SEDOLO-174614 format. One record per residue (C-alpha): x, y, z. Coordinates in steps of 0.001 Angstrom, whole numbers, plus 500000, padded with zeros to 6 digits. Each point is the difference from the previous one (the first is absolute). Example, Ala and Ser with C-alpha at 12.3 -4.5 7.8 and 13.67 -1.06 7.14 Angstrom:
2
     c1     c2     c3
 512300 495500 507800
 501370 503440 499340
//
This chain:
382
     c1     c2     c3
 470075 472646 530449
 502551 502528 501212
 503169 497930 500024
 501096 501330 496618
 500234 503570 501316
 503335 501310 501215
 500524 501815 503271
 500261 503255 498067
 496653 499421 498249
 498271 499225 503300
 501433 503119 501614
 498959 502095 497008
 496454 498603 500197
 499705 500883 503689
 501359 503515 499513
 497599 500686 497156
 497111 498629 502060
 500919 502349 502846
 499857 502888 497536
 496417 499204 499067
 500323 498236 496641
 497391 497400 499129
 500875 496313 499807
 499721 500059 496204
 502231 503054 499705
 502564 498390 502271
 499859 496816 497936
 500808 501943 496844
 502948 501686 501696
 501382 496836 501602
 499313 497696 497069
 497507 497545 501483
 496240 499517 500465
 497964 501933 502517
 499213 496734 501833
 503700 499489 500632
 500274 503596 501186
 497132 499429 502440
 501824 497004 501457
 503269 501910 500341
 498390 503010 501597
 497819 498067 502493
 502437 497365 501168
 503589 498812 499645
 500712 496747 498195
 501737 497323 502048
 501792 498712 496929
 503612 500999 499312
 500189 503259 498112
 502652 500556 497360
 501829 503306 499893
 501204 501961 497007
 503722 500470 500671
 500482 502628 497274
 500578 503532 501259
 500325 502969 497603
 503348 501747 499981
 500634 503396 501603
 497944 502774 498435
 497614 497606 498221
 496287 499771 500661
 498957 497614 502779
 496729 498142 500364
 498888 502639 502511
 500802 502713 497433
 497917 498217 497384
 497188 499634 502511
 500070 503777 500550
 499956 500583 496232
 496992 497709 499633
 498124 501772 502783
 500861 503392 498539
 498711 498990 496587
 496806 498686 501565
 499507 503356 501727
 500593 501887 496737
 503257 501621 501151
 502449 501443 497488
 503376 498423 499381
 501583 503060 501603
 498027 499568 503224
 500836 496289 500167
 503687 500678 499309
 500177 502583 502799
 498570 497522 502508
 502504 497344 498898
 502944 502369 499799
 500609 498899 496398
 500287 501788 496671
 496746 500535 498107
 501535 498224 497002
 500589 496910 502171
 496310 499810 500863
 498810 500723 496455
 502298 497328 498506
 498896 497485 502629
 496325 500555 499240
 500418 500145 496208
 501985 496765 500005
 497452 498117 502093
 496605 500561 498470
 499464 503743 500369
 497722 501768 502477
 497033 497676 499479
 501821 496652 500145
 502919 500587 502381
 500277 497253 502642
 502576 500197 502784
 500889 496321 500344
 500031 499339 496241
 502330 502984 499463
 502263 498824 502834
 500160 496479 498569
 500887 501349 496553
 502787 502073 501513
 501319 496896 501747
 499919 497976 496771
 501828 502734 498080
 502696 500137 502672
 500798 496306 499891
 503466 499014 498810
 501432 498568 497909
 497876 501012 497022
 500042 498418 496576
 502106 502396 497898
 498222 501628 497075
 502717 498910 497587
 499402 496350 500867
 497396 500237 497223
 501848 498455 497042
 498156 502071 497396
 500811 503270 501759
 503622 499025 500636
 500444 499082 496328
 498646 503361 498847
 502191 501931 502463
 503041 497955 498936
 499369 500722 496322
 499789 503739 500555
 503030 500041 502294
 501944 498305 497210
 498902 502883 497762
 501561 502299 502622
 496777 501517 501255
 500179 501321 503548
 497864 498398 502756
 497931 503192 500211
 499354 499959 496256
 499047 496328 500201
 497610 500569 502906
 498268 502875 498211
 499730 498183 496681
 498548 496898 501665
 497163 502086 501427
 499378 501466 496558
 500078 496754 497992
 498296 497801 502638
 497622 502541 501502
 497340 497364 500752
 502359 497337 501376
 501275 500820 503538
 502145 496855 499976
 502159 501687 497367
 500568 503115 502126
 503162 500366 502066
 501774 502966 501572
 503460 501071 498882
 501233 499497 503567
 498965 496339 499898
 502046 499542 496829
 503021 501660 501607
 499634 497801 503079
 499880 496871 497840
 503223 501085 498272
 501987 501363 502935
 499025 498025 503115
 501781 496733 500676
 497716 496980 500076
 497315 501451 497740
 499916 497655 497049
 497021 501278 498003
 502349 501715 497524
 503438 498825 499010
 502654 502032 501797
 501965 500610 496826
 497077 502067 498691
 501206 502774 502323
 502690 500583 497382
 497210 501148 497679
 499274 502972 502260
 501220 503405 498931
 502894 499987 502489
 500873 496358 499413
 500553 499613 503745
 498554 497310 502250
 500040 502250 503081
 498520 503423 500595
 502345 502808 500868
 500173 503726 499401
 502273 501204 497238
 500789 503523 498869
 501634 501194 496834
 501449 503507 499685
 499296 501878 496790
 502764 501727 498125
 499227 503187 498091
 501793 502223 497544
 499896 503735 499179
 498321 501296 496838
 499409 503420 498491
 496658 501676 499362
 497992 497404 501836
 496230 500428 500343
 499210 498675 503469
 497149 497695 500945
 498330 502815 501936
 499121 501546 496616
 498382 496853 498678
 496272 500541 499203
 497446 498840 502610
 498483 497540 497509
 503217 497997 500227
 500074 500088 503794
 496507 498546 500469
 500413 497470 497152
 496696 501120 498523
 501320 500294 496436
 502116 497299 498319
 503180 500842 498145
 502229 501096 502887
 502987 497683 500407
 502709 499326 502565
 503440 498867 498873
 503259 498650 501394
 502881 497678 499257
 500399 496508 501380
 503741 499639 500581
 501926 496759 499529
 502984 498611 501865
 502992 502346 500427
 497940 502729 498294
 501078 498656 496609
 496542 499360 498509
 496508 501423 500259
 496390 499651 498876
 497693 503009 499749
 496528 499860 501550
 496924 502114 499289
 496777 499608 502011
 496721 501734 499187
 498632 501481 503224
 496289 499358 499500
 500130 496412 498692
 503470 498853 501217
 500666 498884 496433
 503707 499220 499539
 502385 500631 497100
 503609 498779 500126
 502860 501692 498166
 502685 497790 498477
 503388 501649 500588
 502691 497826 498363
 502451 502891 500208
 499619 500435 503738
 498673 502972 501968
 501505 502839 497967
 497758 503034 499489
 499786 499708 496219
 498945 496341 500049
 497351 500598 502671
 498628 503016 498124
 499702 498112 496707
 498335 497017 501662
 497480 502307 501684
 499182 501784 496750
 499407 496679 498263
 497760 498684 502805
 497943 503191 500162
 499484 500006 496233
 498035 496746 500266
 497360 501555 502286
 496729 501658 498979
 499845 503776 500537
 497793 499778 503111
 502736 498021 501767
 502797 502534 499380
 499716 502743 502618
 502980 500031 502377
 502838 497930 501459
 501323 500256 503565
 503594 498870 500556
 502569 500158 502768
 503032 502270 499716
 502225 497448 498297
 502563 501228 497498
 498531 497750 497304
 497279 502640 499581
 502424 502798 499171
 498417 500553 496544
 496514 500422 501509
 499458 503417 498407
 500715 498659 496504
 497694 497063 500686
 497150 502357 500920
 500537 502089 496848
 500054 496904 497783
 497022 498192 501532
 497922 502738 501618
 500059 498056 503265
 501068 501923 503097
 502475 498279 502323
 499641 500689 503730
 502632 499144 502611
 499591 498701 503531
 501601 501644 503002
 503299 498419 501143
 499708 496906 502211
 496221 499770 499627
 499347 496851 497936
 496411 499827 501271
 499214 502866 497617
 500248 497297 497325
 498186 497400 502069
 498514 498048 497100
 503376 499733 498329
 501774 498957 503187
 497422 497281 500565
 500347 498772 496419
 503785 499901 500245
 499595 497745 503014
 497809 497663 497945
 502528 500020 497173
 502717 498715 502310
 498229 496648 499831
 500844 499884 496296
 503349 501802 500192
 501523 499347 503448
 502079 502595 501755
 503749 499779 499375
 499677 498115 496700
 501063 501036 496506
 496911 501518 498370
 501573 500125 496543
 499244 496285 499582
 496282 500835 499721
 499035 500521 496367
 497271 502274 498667
 497843 496877 499637
 500613 499133 503659
 498929 503489 501076
 496857 499767 497874
 499160 496737 501767
 500524 501594 503433
 497751 502879 498940
 497205 497634 499062
 500353 498121 503264
 499820 503166 502131
 497211 501570 497971
 497894 496863 500441
 500619 499806 503732
 497137 501180 502280
 500676 503044 502181
 498402 500774 503328
 499889 503718 499201
 497942 499227 496873
 497461 497912 501899
 501932 496923 498815
 499494 500831 496357
 503122 499665 497860
 501734 503074 498503
 499128 498731 496521
 496327 499708 500923
 499968 503456 501572
 501789 501607 497049
 497605 498416 497497
 497068 501242 502079
 501301 503582 500026
 500844 500013 496311
 496511 498695 499182
 498457 502898 501924
 502270 502665 498533
 500228 498612 496489
//
């Protein structure tokens, strides 16, 4: 019986026969028995033949391309040689073969059919899985970013692919109209609090200080994050510049400490809050602090004398030199929104925000939390 074969399968069978393949080999490539192949090759069926209307998009592999790959593999050709004949990238050929059984089990028609099935739309969205959507919702409500959620899911559910989802899928579910897997109001739990994506820039204001030791003099161990105890600091400024919260981030672990500044951003208050915070740390975590050139660090020399911790300063208008701190300040805006009065947040509130951030997985830590990473380092050095 040959009626179940499409026009494309029949044509593939005839081409392979013309190239000298045996009936059994052709059957494996086309996806039918060798008896059916014999019938197709020797005579045409008078029954109506169905056609596969799917055509790959521009630049994608066609059935003829997959036939050439199959023949090349049979002849023992390298991926490079096959790619040159097809005019495709070597990586395209290697991915095609690896995803469809490898060198020994690659079949042209089976690979083409799989490509057709993957291309079909619409697809059932990943977040239609209630269990996955519930977990993503819970972590969004804890103000985790989609990227953090995606990474942590792969860590906690390593053996359950149904609980894996990309960060882009989460964003799409939140931002695109008509996608109902996640409630739209959850977009307010994102760091920006916006329901649409758009670029936003924020200029950085700097002050002038005396006797600054610049970041270029900071030891290499701080630059490569190999040794814990090097911190980055800044102020989170409230509405109308009337209130502030100090932030300290450890470069190796991204561990966060928040400074309660009930008296505002004056230099004396910031200095005293920093001294108190540093005094709670073990000796191996007190090496250096990198700050921007804000006037609140005017007493930096006295701070270094009193604590033994050197303060380094970034170059003007280069906030990326404190990248960990800048990133953390963005996270903190979820707890203390821009333009609001930060003096309403008590020391207990700041301690709660610290715990939340320090128990939040970070991509740069392999989706470990800062608390987990810090405990790991202290266990090794203690």
